C-alpha positions as CSV (number, residue, x, y, z in Angstrom):
1,M,130.7,141.8,-58.5
2,F,131.8,138.8,-60.7
3,R,134.6,136.7,-59.2
4,F,136.6,134.1,-61.1
5,T,136.4,130.9,-59.1
6,T,138.0,127.5,-59.5
7,Q,134.8,126.1,-61.0
8,A,135.0,128.4,-64.0
9,P,137.6,126.5,-65.9
10,C,135.6,123.3,-65.6
11,A,132.5,125.1,-66.9
12,L,134.4,126.5,-69.8
13,A,135.9,123.1,-70.6
14,A,132.4,121.5,-70.5
15,A,131.0,124.2,-72.8
16,A,133.9,123.7,-75.3
17,A,133.3,119.9,-75.3
18,F,129.6,120.4,-76.0
19,V,130.3,122.8,-78.9
20,L,132.9,120.4,-80.4
21,L,130.5,117.4,-80.2
22,S,127.7,119.4,-81.8
23,A,130.0,120.4,-84.7
24,T,131.1,116.8,-85.2
25,A,127.5,115.6,-85.2
26,A,126.5,118.3,-87.7
27,E,129.5,117.3,-89.9
28,A,128.4,113.6,-89.8
29,Q,125.0,114.6,-91.3
30,T,126.6,116.2,-94.4
31,A,128.2,114.8,-97.5
32,P,131.9,115.6,-98.3
33,N,130.7,118.5,-100.5
34,G,128.8,120.0,-97.6
35,T,125.3,119.2,-98.9
36,P,122.8,117.3,-96.7
37,L,122.6,113.6,-97.1
38,P,119.3,112.2,-98.4
39,T,116.4,112.2,-96.0
40,R,113.6,109.7,-95.8
41,A,111.5,112.0,-98.1
42,R,114.3,112.1,-100.6
43,R,114.7,108.3,-100.5
44,N,111.0,107.9,-101.1
45,A,111.1,110.3,-104.0
46,S,114.0,108.4,-105.5
47,R,112.1,105.1,-105.1
48,Q,109.0,106.6,-106.8
49,N,111.1,107.9,-109.7
50,R,112.6,104.4,-110.1
51,I,109.1,102.9,-110.2
52,L,107.9,105.4,-112.7
53,R,110.9,104.7,-114.9
54,N,110.3,101.0,-114.8
55,I,106.6,101.5,-115.7
56,Q,107.5,103.7,-118.6
57,D,110.1,101.2,-119.8
58,S,107.8,98.2,-119.5
59,Y,104.8,99.6,-121.3
60,S,106.5,101.7,-124.0
61,H,107.4,98.6,-126.1
62,R,105.9,98.6,-129.6
63,W,105.5,94.8,-129.9
64,E,104.5,92.0,-127.6
65,V,104.4,88.3,-128.4
66,A,102.6,85.9,-126.0
67,G,102.4,82.2,-126.1
68,G,101.7,79.2,-124.0
69,G,99.0,76.6,-123.3
70,G,95.8,76.1,-121.3
71,F,92.6,74.2,-121.2
72,L,89.0,74.8,-122.5
73,R,85.6,73.3,-121.8
74,F,84.0,72.5,-125.1
75,R,80.7,70.9,-126.1
76,T,81.4,68.4,-129.0
77,G,77.8,68.1,-130.1
78,E,74.3,69.5,-129.4
79,N,73.4,66.5,-127.2
80,L,76.8,65.5,-126.0
81,Q,78.6,66.4,-122.8
82,K,81.3,69.0,-122.5
83,I,84.8,67.8,-122.4
84,S,88.1,69.4,-121.2
85,E,90.5,70.1,-124.0
86,I,94.2,71.2,-123.9
87,N,95.3,74.0,-126.1
88,F,98.2,76.1,-127.3
89,F,97.9,79.8,-128.1
90,V,100.1,82.5,-129.8
91,A,99.1,86.1,-129.5
92,P,101.2,88.9,-131.1
93,S,100.1,92.5,-130.4
94,Y,101.1,95.9,-131.9
95,H,100.9,98.8,-129.4
96,F,99.9,102.3,-130.4
97,N,100.5,103.6,-126.9
98,P,100.8,102.2,-123.4
99,K,97.0,101.6,-123.3
100,W,95.7,100.7,-126.7
101,S,96.9,97.9,-129.1
102,V,95.6,95.5,-131.7
103,V,96.1,91.8,-131.0
104,G,96.0,88.6,-133.1
105,D,95.0,85.3,-131.4
106,M,95.8,81.9,-132.8
107,R,94.8,78.7,-131.0
108,G,94.6,75.0,-131.4
109,M,92.5,72.8,-129.1
110,Y,92.7,69.0,-128.7
111,G,90.7,66.4,-126.8
112,N,88.6,63.2,-127.0
113,A,84.9,63.4,-127.4
114,N,82.7,61.3,-125.1
115,I,80.2,59.4,-127.3
116,P,77.3,57.8,-125.4
117,N,76.0,54.4,-126.3
118,I,73.0,55.8,-128.2
119,Y,75.4,57.4,-130.8
120,A,78.3,54.9,-130.6
121,L,78.9,53.1,-133.9
122,N,81.7,50.8,-135.0
123,G,83.1,50.8,-131.4
124,V,83.8,54.5,-131.5
125,Y,83.4,55.9,-128.0
126,S,86.2,58.4,-127.6
127,P,87.4,59.8,-130.9
128,Q,90.1,62.4,-131.0
129,I,89.0,65.9,-132.1
130,S,90.6,69.2,-132.7
131,E,89.6,72.8,-133.5
132,Y,91.6,75.9,-134.6
133,T,90.7,79.5,-134.3
134,F,92.2,82.7,-135.8
135,T,90.9,86.0,-134.4
136,A,92.0,89.6,-134.1
137,G,90.7,92.8,-132.4
138,P,91.4,95.7,-130.0
139,Q,93.1,95.4,-126.6
140,Y,93.1,97.9,-123.7
141,R,95.5,97.9,-120.8
142,F,93.6,99.5,-117.9
143,V,96.0,98.8,-115.0
144,T,99.8,99.5,-115.3
145,R,102.0,98.9,-112.3
146,E,105.7,98.2,-111.9
147,K,105.3,94.5,-111.4
148,Y,101.9,93.7,-113.1
149,S,99.3,94.9,-115.6
150,I,95.7,94.0,-116.3
151,S,94.3,94.2,-119.8
152,A,91.2,93.0,-121.7
153,N,90.6,92.3,-125.4
154,A,87.9,91.1,-127.8
155,G,88.4,89.6,-131.2
156,A,86.5,88.0,-134.1
157,G,87.6,85.7,-136.9
158,V,87.2,82.1,-138.1
159,G,87.2,78.6,-136.6
160,L,88.2,75.3,-138.2
161,S,87.4,71.9,-136.9
162,K,88.3,68.2,-137.4
163,F,85.7,66.1,-135.6
164,G,85.6,63.1,-137.9
165,G,89.2,62.3,-138.4
166,D,89.2,59.5,-135.8
167,A,85.7,58.2,-136.5
168,K,86.7,55.0,-138.5
169,G,85.1,56.2,-141.7
170,L,82.0,57.6,-140.2
171,R,80.9,61.2,-140.4
172,S,81.2,63.2,-137.2
173,E,77.4,63.8,-137.4
174,D,76.8,60.0,-137.3
175,L,78.3,60.1,-133.8
176,G,76.3,63.1,-132.6
177,M,79.1,65.6,-133.0
178,W,79.3,68.9,-134.9
179,P,80.1,68.5,-138.6
180,D,83.6,69.2,-139.8
181,S,84.0,72.9,-140.8
182,N,86.5,74.8,-142.9
183,A,85.6,78.3,-141.9
184,K,83.0,79.2,-139.3
185,V,82.7,82.5,-137.3
186,A,84.6,82.6,-134.0
187,F,85.0,85.3,-131.4
188,T,86.9,85.8,-128.2
189,L,86.9,87.7,-124.9
190,N,89.9,87.7,-122.7
191,V,91.0,89.2,-119.4
192,I,94.8,89.3,-119.1
193,A,97.0,89.6,-116.0
194,D,100.8,89.9,-116.8
195,Y,103.3,89.7,-114.0
196,N,106.6,91.3,-114.9
197,I,109.8,89.2,-114.3
198,Y,111.8,91.9,-116.3
199,N,110.6,95.0,-118.0
200,N,110.5,93.1,-121.3
201,F,109.5,89.7,-120.0
202,A,106.3,88.6,-118.1
203,V,104.2,85.7,-117.0
204,R,100.6,85.7,-118.3
205,V,97.4,84.3,-116.8
206,A,94.3,84.9,-119.0
207,P,90.8,83.6,-118.3
208,T,89.1,83.3,-121.7
209,Y,85.8,83.0,-123.4
210,L,85.8,81.4,-126.9
211,G,82.7,81.4,-129.0
212,T,82.4,79.1,-132.0
213,T,79.6,78.4,-134.5
214,F,80.2,74.8,-135.7
215,G,77.0,73.2,-137.1
216,N,75.5,76.7,-137.3
217,K,75.0,76.6,-133.5
218,V,76.8,78.8,-131.0
219,Q,79.2,77.1,-128.6
220,N,80.0,79.0,-125.5
221,N,83.4,77.8,-124.2
222,L,85.3,78.9,-121.1
223,G,88.9,78.2,-120.1
224,V,92.2,79.7,-119.0
225,N,95.5,80.3,-120.8
226,L,98.9,80.3,-119.1
227,G,102.1,81.5,-120.8
228,F,104.9,84.0,-121.3
229,V,105.1,87.5,-122.9
230,Y,108.2,89.0,-124.6
231,R,108.2,92.7,-125.4
232,F,110.5,94.4,-127.9
233,G,110.7,97.6,-130.1
234,R,109.8,101.1,-128.9
235,Q,106.7,103.3,-129.5
236,K,107.5,106.6,-131.1
């Protein structure tokens, strides 16, 4: 038969303390309104929702304007060496949706031709030259992430040149360079990586191919452009 011993009060006190501690711990795991605090899964879901909101906000702008500078390897004449030119670029784009857009590309390239002795006349060995291109075409953004995107575009248009402006009265052809041209076919291919500083502002790196047709010959020119992108307006 059960007997109430002196150890029973101690056991009851220990059991009461355990229940009290358990209740306190359970209360600590709940918010003041009684709902559970966010778990790791909920925190991850909240983070993913924030990332999706930033992606939506970054790539739902209607307009982008990019600009900056770069360099281009350009052959100044059929029998002349390639030179390195510095350039500026401005590239506004109109976005139909987060993936597809149409882009205009305006560039100016500047350098000094390297005239060998066989072509050098009147002491002209390193005349200043310049070219300008204006192209337009489609652009497709095939990677969209919270902090970066990758796009590609292609364009066609016209190119202008000024090869003989520093030739001391000589024609550019007299020095072995391409003739000056007012409007020759030009075309571009670009791969674009944008790193987002803000949802509406990014840094751009763009390896580029520029094809020109001065002197009715195709010049295949490679380079890279560096600059900034500003986004504004909203797609509907």
